[in-house]
C-alpha angles and dihedrals in degrees: 000000000000114000111191126203123216127193128192143147092255139021091244092056092045091051088051090057090049093053095046093052105032104024134239093299096057114134118233111219101179143357123192142152120252136182097275098035136290129349118203119185108202140177129208114245091239092057091059091067090066091062090057130070115246095242090057110088110235113259119251104241127188123239101268091184090061090049093054092049088063094050133077119260093262097056118127124238125251089238102059122185119230093234092053089047094052091044089055090050093055093051107113116248115245112271117259117230099237093188093058092042092052093043089051093049092051091049090052092048092049092050091049092048091048088050091050092048093051090047093049092046091050095048091044089052093050087048090052091050090054091048095053089052095046101039111025090156092060090047090053090051090047094055092049091052092047094045088051089060104259116144124257087237095059094037092052090050093045095047090048087059098053118098118247091226094071124095122223097274091046094048094047089050092048093046088050093050090050091048092047092049093051097042096089114212128182121239118268112302092336093158091056093044099043093042123190137128115316129180119200106216133178143101128313120287096018095118104259100145096044091047089051090054089049094052093044089053091052090049093048089051090051104038108011133259095276090066097058132070131181127215130183132194091182101113092138103065117077107246094001093118093042094050092058093042088058091054088050093053093049089050094043095237131122124258123200134186119234119207104175146345095282092051088048092050094048094047095047090052089054091050097044092118092057118107094218133017117187123195121203106201132201112266118240140165115275085237094055118111090222088075087076092046089053091047089051094050090056092044098052101042094097095242131087108258116186114212118214113196117220115217124189117223088215096065124103121244099256093050090050091050089052094048092049093047092053095054107025095066093069093043133269128199097218142301144257124217116220134185096038093147091056096047119102089204132016093196091090098058096035088052090054091049092050095048095044093043095231123172108239114213106171146351123219120204105176150003098268117116120245100349100068101068126082140182108258120253115188097206095050091047091053090048089055092047093053091047093053098073118120126194094195095062120112086227096059113107120237122221095264092049096058090073087060091057103037104032098052115083093211123167095319092078128207130334088263085063092050091053089055091050093047096039087128102054124109123228103182 
């Protein structure tokens, strides 16, 4: 058997040499690239008969040369050597551009999410349209609640709990009853009656100093000046300590300045026979790290200091949620709502108190001491909230805009999620 070797610059040139010397029926044994070009090992068709026994009929082979003519110059032969096959397997795959792949994947995910959001919004809008046709009474109530300042989260949950059998008046009555039940208010003057050590905490400008003086005046009228003491940690604000000292002189009660935990512990020990000790604290942002230092000072002083969170009725909902989150985690005994006289709507702050399950002690509605502070009554506050709606405000939603608020699922999630958030609410 004579196997011949042909070398050329290209496969096409090597095949031409094979056909010229061995004929059209030559058998290609291997085809591989070498340094100088291409190497083809070929065998004449007549030589193949020597490899087969005489009784075995010769196989009918196709013309390999013709097949190679129709392929490009890098095509592999039908008869492929094991070595060439293994060499090909060891060749590295072309590198993948990871940056392009990651960017492409993000773009695809973003497009899918956008399509999903669009579909959800369209379906929710259709559902809202059906709801407005089927339950116009609930839609009317929904608008009143939103215009009063209550959050879409609470309103959606509340509307979902109302029976479809109720008309508008009945629905309004039931909704008011549910809100009244869940707006927790303390018993009449319970702080003054119980006594103890109270620290009024909250952001700057919420009215802590004035409210401290108002509570002190109520306690003096009930128990006498010798049973009340005032403390302040406000050494940062110009005139803050002096303002409380003036109130103390008018009421005939002592006012002391507190510097640190040790000073607070010593002072409270000296004042242990007082019926009520009120602490006016320095105002600070809910995002300030000093909030945690303030909490630690009251926690480590060795005496139970009940912290009362001051909430301004003029704050927006997001700010109130931030303030409550900053203080509630470490425990607060309740809250006092201030600046009720300045607020365009009470629904926002009442909504926050309901959702965060705060105990409401008092509401303050002015600067006069001690007149402008009152025990909180849930039914009266909700009545005020519903009366404060204004159709002329730029923030009042028009009919077409309610669909955007109520039909979109948004971050709040499904009604199942609402039920988890309001697991503690009462509906009886």
